[in-house]
Every structure is written in C-alpha cells, then in structure tokens.
C-alpha positions in Angstrom: -54.6 -1.8 15.5 -50.9 -2.5 14.9 -49.1 -3.6 18.1 -45.4 -3.4 17.2 -45.1 -0.7 14.6 -45.1 2.3 16.9 -42.3 0.8 19.1 -40.4 -0.2 16.0 -40.5 3.3 14.6 -39.3 4.7 17.9 -36.5 2.2 18.5 -35.1 1.8 14.9 -33.1 5.0 14.8 -31.4 4.1 18.0 -30.1 0.7 16.8 -26.6 1.9 16.0 -26.4 5.2 17.8 -26.3 3.8 21.4 -23.4 1.4 20.6 -21.1 3.2 23.1 -23.6 3.4 25.9 -24.1 -0.3 26.7 -21.7 -0.3 29.6 -23.6 0.5 32.8 -20.4 1.7 34.6 -20.9 5.4 35.0 -17.1 5.9 35.4 -16.3 4.0 32.2 -13.0 5.1 30.5 -13.9 6.2 27.0 -11.1 7.0 24.5 -11.1 10.2 22.5 -10.5 8.5 19.2 -9.4 5.3 17.5 -5.8 6.5 17.7 -6.1 6.6 21.5 -6.9 2.9 21.5 -4.1 2.2 19.2 -1.6 4.1 21.3 -2.7 2.1 24.4 -2.4 -1.2 22.5 1.0 -0.1 21.2 2.3 0.7 24.6 1.7 -3.0 25.7 3.8 -4.5 22.9 7.0 -5.9 24.5 8.8 -6.1 21.2 9.4 -2.3 21.4 12.3 -3.1 23.8 14.3 -4.4 20.8 14.4 -1.1 19.0 17.1 0.6 21.1 19.3 -2.5 20.6 19.3 -1.9 16.8 20.3 1.7 17.4 23.2 0.5 19.6 24.3 -2.0 17.0 24.2 0.7 14.3 26.4 3.0 16.4 28.9 0.2 17.1 29.3 -0.8 13.5 29.6 2.8 12.4 32.3 3.4 14.9 34.1 0.3 13.6 33.8 1.6 10.1 35.3 4.9 11.0 38.2 3.4 12.8 41.7 3.5 11.1 42.2 -0.2 11.8 39.0 -2.2 11.9 40.8 -5.3 13.2 43.0 -3.4 15.6 46.7 -3.2 15.9 49.0 -6.0 17.2 52.2 -5.2 19.2 55.2 -7.6 18.7 58.2 -7.7 21.0 61.1 -10.2 20.5 64.4 -10.7 22.3 67.3 -12.9 21.3 70.6 -13.7 23.1 73.3 -16.4 23.1 73.7 -16.7 26.9 72.9 -20.3 26.8 74.8 -21.2 23.6 77.9 -19.4 22.2 78.4 -16.8 25.0 79.5 -14.1 22.6 77.4 -11.5 24.3 75.0 -11.3 21.4 71.8 -9.5 22.2 68.9 -8.5 19.9 65.7 -6.5 20.6 62.9 -6.2 18.1 59.6 -4.5 18.5 56.9 -3.2 16.2 53.2 -3.2 15.3 51.3 -5.0 12.5 47.9 -4.4 11.2 45.7 -5.5 8.3 45.2 -3.4 5.2 41.5 -3.5 4.3 39.6 -0.4 3.3 36.7 -2.7 2.1 36.1 -3.9 5.6 35.7 -0.4 7.0 33.2 0.3 4.2 31.3 -3.0 5.0 31.1 -2.0 8.6 29.6 1.4 7.7 27.0 -0.2 5.4 26.0 -2.7 8.1 25.7 0.2 10.6 23.4 2.1 8.2 21.5 -1.1 7.7 20.8 -1.6 11.4 19.7 2.1 11.6 17.1 1.4 8.9 16.4 -2.0 10.5 15.2 -0.2 13.7 13.1 2.3 11.8 11.3 -0.3 9.7 10.8 -2.6 12.7 9.1 0.2 14.6 6.7 0.7 11.6 6.1 -3.0 11.5 5.1 -3.1 15.2 2.8 -0.1 14.6 1.1 -1.9 11.8 0.7 -5.1 13.9 -0.7 -3.0 16.7 -3.2 -1.5 14.3 -4.3 -5.0 13.2 -4.9 -5.9 16.9 -6.7 -2.6 17.5 -9.0 -3.1 14.5 -9.8 -6.6 15.5 -10.6 -5.7 19.1 -12.7 -2.7 18.2 -14.8 -4.4 15.6 -15.3 -7.6 17.5 -16.5 -5.6 20.4 -18.7 -3.4 18.2 -20.3 -6.5 16.6 -21.0 -8.0 20.1 -22.3 -4.7 21.3 -24.7 -4.2 18.4 -25.9 -7.8 18.6 -26.7 -7.4 22.3 -28.3 -4.0 21.8 -30.5 -5.2 19.0 -31.6 -8.4 20.8 -32.4 -6.3 23.9 -34.6 -4.1 21.8 -36.2 -7.0 20.1 -36.9 -8.5 23.5 -38.7 -5.2 24.3 -40.8 -5.5 21.2 -41.8 -9.1 22.1 -42.5 -8.0 25.7 -44.9 -5.3 24.4 -46.7 -7.9 22.3 -46.9 -10.2 25.3 -48.5 -7.5 27.4 -51.0 -6.7 24.7 -51.9 -10.3 24.1 -52.1 -11.1 27.8 -54.5 -8.2 28.3 -56.6 -9.4 25.4 -56.7 -13.0 26.7 -57.8 -11.8 30.2 -60.7 -9.9 28.5 -61.6 -13.0 26.5 -60.8 -11.3 23.2 -58.2 -14.0 22.2 -57.5 -17.5 23.4 -55.3 -17.9 26.5 -53.1 -20.2 24.4 -52.1 -17.1 22.4 -50.7 -15.5 25.6 -48.8 -18.7 26.5 -47.2 -18.9 23.0 -46.1 -15.2 23.2 -44.6 -15.8 26.7 -42.7 -18.8 25.3 -41.4 -16.5 22.6 -40.4 -13.9 25.2 -38.5 -16.5 27.2 -36.5 -17.5 24.1 -35.7 -13.8 23.4 -34.5 -13.3 27.0 -32.2 -16.4 26.6 -30.8 -14.9 23.4 -30.3 -11.6 25.0 -28.4 -13.1 27.9 -26.2 -15.1 25.7 -25.4 -12.0 23.6 -24.7 -10.0 26.8 -22.2 -12.7 28.0 -20.5 -12.6 24.6 -20.3 -8.8 24.8 -18.7 -9.0 28.3 -16.1 -11.4 27.0 -15.2 -9.1 24.1 -15.2 -6.1 26.4 -12.8 -7.8 28.9 -10.3 -8.5 26.1 -10.6 -5.0 24.7 -10.1 -3.6 28.2 -7.0 -5.8 28.8 -5.2 -4.4 25.7 -6.5 -0.8 25.8 -7.4 0.0 29.4 -10.7 1.5 28.2 -14.2 0.3 29.0 -16.0 1.7 26.0 -15.5 2.3 22.3 -14.7 5.7 20.7 -17.7 7.5 19.3 -16.2 7.2 15.8 -14.6 3.9 14.7 -15.5 3.8 11.0 -12.4 4.4 8.8 -12.5 6.1 5.5 -12.2 4.1 2.3 -8.7 4.1 0.7 -8.2 6.2 -2.4 -8.9 4.2 -5.6 -6.3 6.0 -7.7 -2.7 5.1 -7.8 -0.7 1.9 -8.6 -1.5 -0.9 -6.2 2.0 -2.4 -6.5 3.5 1.0 -5.6 1.2 1.3 -2.6 2.1 -2.2 -1.4 5.8 -1.5 -1.8 5.3 1.0 1.1 3.6 -1.7 3.2 5.4 -2.1 6.5 5.5 -5.9 6.0 7.0 -5.5 2.5 9.4 -2.8 3.8 10.5 -5.2 6.6 11.1 -8.1 4.2 13.1 -5.8 2.0 15.1 -4.6 5.0 15.8 -8.3 5.9 17.3 -8.8 2.5 19.4 -5.6 2.8 20.5 -6.7 6.2 21.6 -10.1 4.9 23.6 -8.5 2.1 25.3 -6.1 4.5 26.1 -9.0 6.9 27.4 -11.0 4.0 30.0 -8.3 3.1 31.1 -8.1 6.7 31.5 -11.8 7.2 33.3 -12.3 4.0 35.7 -9.5 4.8 36.3 -10.9 8.2 36.9 -14.4 6.8 39.2 -13.4 4.0 42.9 -13.3 4.7 44.1 -9.7 4.2 47.4 -8.0 3.4 49.3 -7.4 6.6 51.9 -4.7 7.2 54.5 -4.8 10.0 56.5 -1.7 11.0 59.2 -1.8 13.7 62.7 -1.5 14.8 65.6 -3.8 15.7 68.6 -3.3 18.0 71.4 -5.8 18.3 75.0 -6.0 19.6 77.7 -8.5 20.8 81.0 -8.4 22.6 82.9 -7.7 19.4 80.5 -5.3 17.7 79.0 -2.0 18.8 75.2 -1.7 19.1 73.4 -1.0 15.9 69.7 -0.2 15.2 67.7 -0.8 12.0 64.1 -0.2 10.8 61.9 -3.1 9.7 59.0 -3.0 7.2 57.4 -6.2 6.3 54.4 -6.9 4.0 52.5 -10.1 4.1 50.3 -10.8 1.1 47.7 -13.7 0.8 47.9 -15.9 -2.2 44.4 -17.0 -3.3 41.4 -17.7 -1.0 41.2 -20.4 1.6 38.8 -23.3 1.4 37.0 -22.0 4.6 36.4 -18.7 2.8 34.8 -20.5 -0.1 32.5 -22.4 2.3 31.6 -19.2 4.2 30.9 -17.4 0.9 28.4 -20.2 -0.2 26.7 -20.2 3.2 26.2 -16.4 3.2 24.9 -16.5 -0.3 22.3 -19.1 0.8 21.2 -16.7 3.5 20.8 -13.9 1.0 18.9 -16.1 -1.4 16.5 -17.2 1.3 15.8 -13.5 2.1 15.2 -12.8 -1.6 12.7 -15.6 -1.8 11.0 -14.4 1.5 10.7 -10.9 0.0 9.0 -12.3 -3.2 6.6 -14.5 -1.1 5.7 -11.5 1.1 4.9 -9.4 -2.0 2.8 -12.1 -3.4 1.0 -12.6 -0.1 0.3 -8.9 0.3 -1.1 -8.6 -3.3 -3.4 -11.6 -2.7 -4.6 -10.3 0.7 -5.3 -6.8 -0.8 -7.3 -8.3 -3.7 -9.3 -10.5 -1.3 -9.9 -7.6 1.1 -11.1 -5.4 -1.8 -13.5 -8.1 -3.0 -14.7 -8.7 0.5 -15.6 -5.1 1.0 -17.5 -5.0 -2.3 -19.4 -8.1 -1.2 -20.3 -6.7 2.2 -21.5 -3.5 0.6 -23.8 -5.4 -1.7 -25.1 -7.5 1.2 -25.9 -4.3 3.1 -28.1 -3.1 0.3 -29.9 -6.4 0.3 -30.4 -6.5 4.1 -31.8 -3.0 3.9 -34.4 -4.1 1.3 -35.2 -7.2 3.4 -35.8 -5.0 6.4 -38.3 -2.8 4.5 -40.2 -5.8 3.1 -40.3 -7.5 6.5 -41.6 -4.3 8.1 -44.5 -4.2 5.6 -45.2 -7.9 6.2 -45.3 -7.3 10.0 -47.7 -4.4 9.6 -50.0 -6.6 7.5 -49.7 -9.6 10.0 -50.6 -7.3 12.9 -53.7 -6.1 11.2 -54.7 -9.6 10.2 -54.3 -10.9 13.8 -56.2 -7.9 15.2 -59.1 -8.8 12.9 -58.9 -12.4 13.8 -58.0 -13.5 10.3 -54.7 -15.2 11.3 -53.6 -17.2 14.3 -51.0 -15.9 16.8 -48.4 -18.4 15.3 -48.4 -16.5 12.0 -47.9 -13.1 13.8 -45.0 -14.6 15.8 -43.4 -16.1 12.7 -43.6 -12.8 10.8 -42.4 -10.9 13.9 -39.5 -13.3 14.3 -38.5 -12.7 10.6 -38.8 -8.9 11.1 -36.6 -8.9 14.2 -34.0 -11.1 12.5 -34.0 -8.7 9.5 -33.3 -5.9 11.9 -30.4 -7.8 13.5 -29.0 -8.8 10.1 -29.1 -5.2 8.9 -27.4 -3.9 12.0 -24.7 -6.6 11.8 -24.2 -6.1 8.1 -23.5 -2.4 8.7 -20.8 -3.5 11.2 -19.5 -6.0 8.6 -19.0 -3.1 6.1 -17.0 -1.1 8.6 -15.0 -4.1 9.5 -14.3 -4.9 5.9 -13.1 -1.3 5.3 -10.7 -1.6 8.2 -9.5 -5.0 6.9 -8.8 -3.4 3.5 -6.8 -0.6 5.0 -4.9 -3.1 7.1 -4.2 -5.2 4.0 -2.9 -2.1 2.2 -0.7 -1.2 5.1 -2.5 2.0 5.8 -2.5 3.6 9.2 -5.5 4.1 11.3 -7.9 6.7 10.1 -11.6 7.5 10.1 -14.1 9.3 7.9 -15.6 12.6 8.8 -18.6 12.2 11.0 
C-alpha cells in the first residue's frame, strides 16, 4: 500500500499556513500588520534628524525675505576738525545710515525658504519609501527562509515515515536490509538540509528582529497588485525618488537666485545729516541724501553666475537620469512579476505530476517491481517539487512587493 501519500495529503495544506509559527518562543513579539513593521523600521532611521533642520532653514530664509533690508542697515558717523592744522575752530559732525536697494533679493530669500519647506516634506517621503524597501526586503527574505525550513522539516518527516516503514519490513524479512540502510542515508541527508535551512532562518530572523524589534512575521504580508490603469509616466512622476530629484533641481535654482543677488553689487542709498561750524561762522545743519549706482557687473559676478548655472545643469541631468532609471526599474519589475506568475503555474503542474509519479512508485515498490533506489529518486523529485512550489509562491509575493516599490507605492496588502 502507498507509504507517503497519506502523510503528504495531511501535510500539504499546512505548507504555507504555518509560516508565522516557526519560532518556538512562546512570548514572541508578533506585529499586527505590515505597517507595524514599517513603522518600527522607520523609527530606526537616523536620517529623520535632518528634517527639523530643513524647517529651521525655511523659517530663517522666510524671515530674511520679509525683512525691509535683507542685507541690514549700516550706521556711519564722521567727525572733522582743524585742531591740528589751521586752528580756525572748524568742526564738522556727520551721521547717517545706508542700505542696499534690492527687492529681488527679498523675493529670492522667500523662494528659497519655500523651497526648504518643500525640501523637508519630500525628504520625509523619500525616507519613508526607503524604509518601505528595507521592510519589504526583510519580510520576504525571512518568509523565504521560513518556508524553506518548514518544507524541509516536513519533507524530513515524510522520509522518516518511509524509513520506519522500510526498517520494519526489513526486520520481517520482507525487503533487503540494504533498503533500510539506503533510506537511513536519505534521512541523514534530509536532516542536514533541515539544519542548514534552520540556521539560515535564524540569521534572517536576527536581522529582521534588529530592525523591527519583532520575532515573527505579520499574518498577512502579501501586498495587492497595483492598478493597471493610468499613465505610467504620471505615476512615476509622483515617485518619492523622482519628487526628491525634482526638489533638488528647484533647490539649486532657488539657491542660484540668492547667491547671484548676494554677489551682485546693488544700488545703495545713504540718508543722514551734517552739522559744522568754525570761529567765524555760526553752526549750520544740512541733510544728506546719497545714491550709489553700480555700473555693469563685476568679473566675480560672471564667474559665480557660471558656477551656479553648472550646479543647476547638474541637477537637471540628475533628474533626467532618475526618471530614466525609475522607468527601467518599473518595466523590469513588471516583467519579473509576470515571469514569476508563469513559473508558479508551472511548479503547480510539476507538483501534481510528481505526486502521481510518487503514488505509482510506492505501489511498484510494495509489489517488488522496482528497487528502493527508484522509490527514493521519485520521492526526492516529489519533495523538491513541493519545495519549488512553496518557494515560487513566495517569489510571486516578493515580485509584487518589488513592483510596488519600483512604482513608489506605499505598503499595502490584499484582503485576506
């Protein structure tokens, strides 16, 4: 009678259901959802400390833009007398203030302040997207290791059942004792594979725990497929990485306007008063208004202008490269998902065919028509087909997560 089929039928539905139960720690910390893992990973990102600095810079530049005199006001005090020369009692006092006349500079400061505000917002979204990438990698690498360990452990149980059956038959003289030795050899190899898979699982679990603080995966980690409708370019334009590159360009342009305004010589207005007297003349006071106008632009301004333009051009090129890279990654991720889905159908059919072959090999061995080597070979192929099918199901889920990451979509999951 068949030896493995009853056990296979009993264990097969459990292959992927027990993925979150492989930790033997009864007090394991299990997250409520995939978002809980992401929040824990996000909390460990030190780059978040930069976000308040951008807000502070934004406020400073906005305050500078709202000021009446962006470059401040200079106080001038001057005194003249002829005590060391003519001795006529001449005395002169002059005081006043001067300031630059530049409405463009105030506007440039305001634009740079607004740019830093947007800079912080988009940087926060970029960090969230990066944390989502790390979360997806940690979760699916752990899931793959967990499924592989679970399946190999179950396969080891099937081989152990066969070993017990053949050993009993060998003791009764129904089969050669060599058959029992060969099955024991197969069992030892299965135990070695299971131990190696367990060690790999523990390594993935340790990394997952370091970043998330959890000891188990959420019950639901499969994400829903992104909608197929809509313009891909429009979707990628909202990608956090694309938005960040665009912000870098806007930042460079705003910084360019500020630097050029600071470098350029500006009209200067002086307003003051002058009081003078000598021994022969009574004291008299007069008002002073002086305007200083620049003639042309200095050589240093031209150099600074060229340098700033080079910075802006570099950011324009970086934005174009980012858009190209995102489009390519989205295309590859879409193709990868389609390939993994096709492979899942193939591994499912292979599992069914190998199950039929195993049933026939068991019957043939029970009737003495084939040697134990044939049964072990067919069984090995069947167990490998089960493992391949389980891992391919993981690969589809991982490819779905990779596509959502490539499209810049937030963490999500399908309805269970």
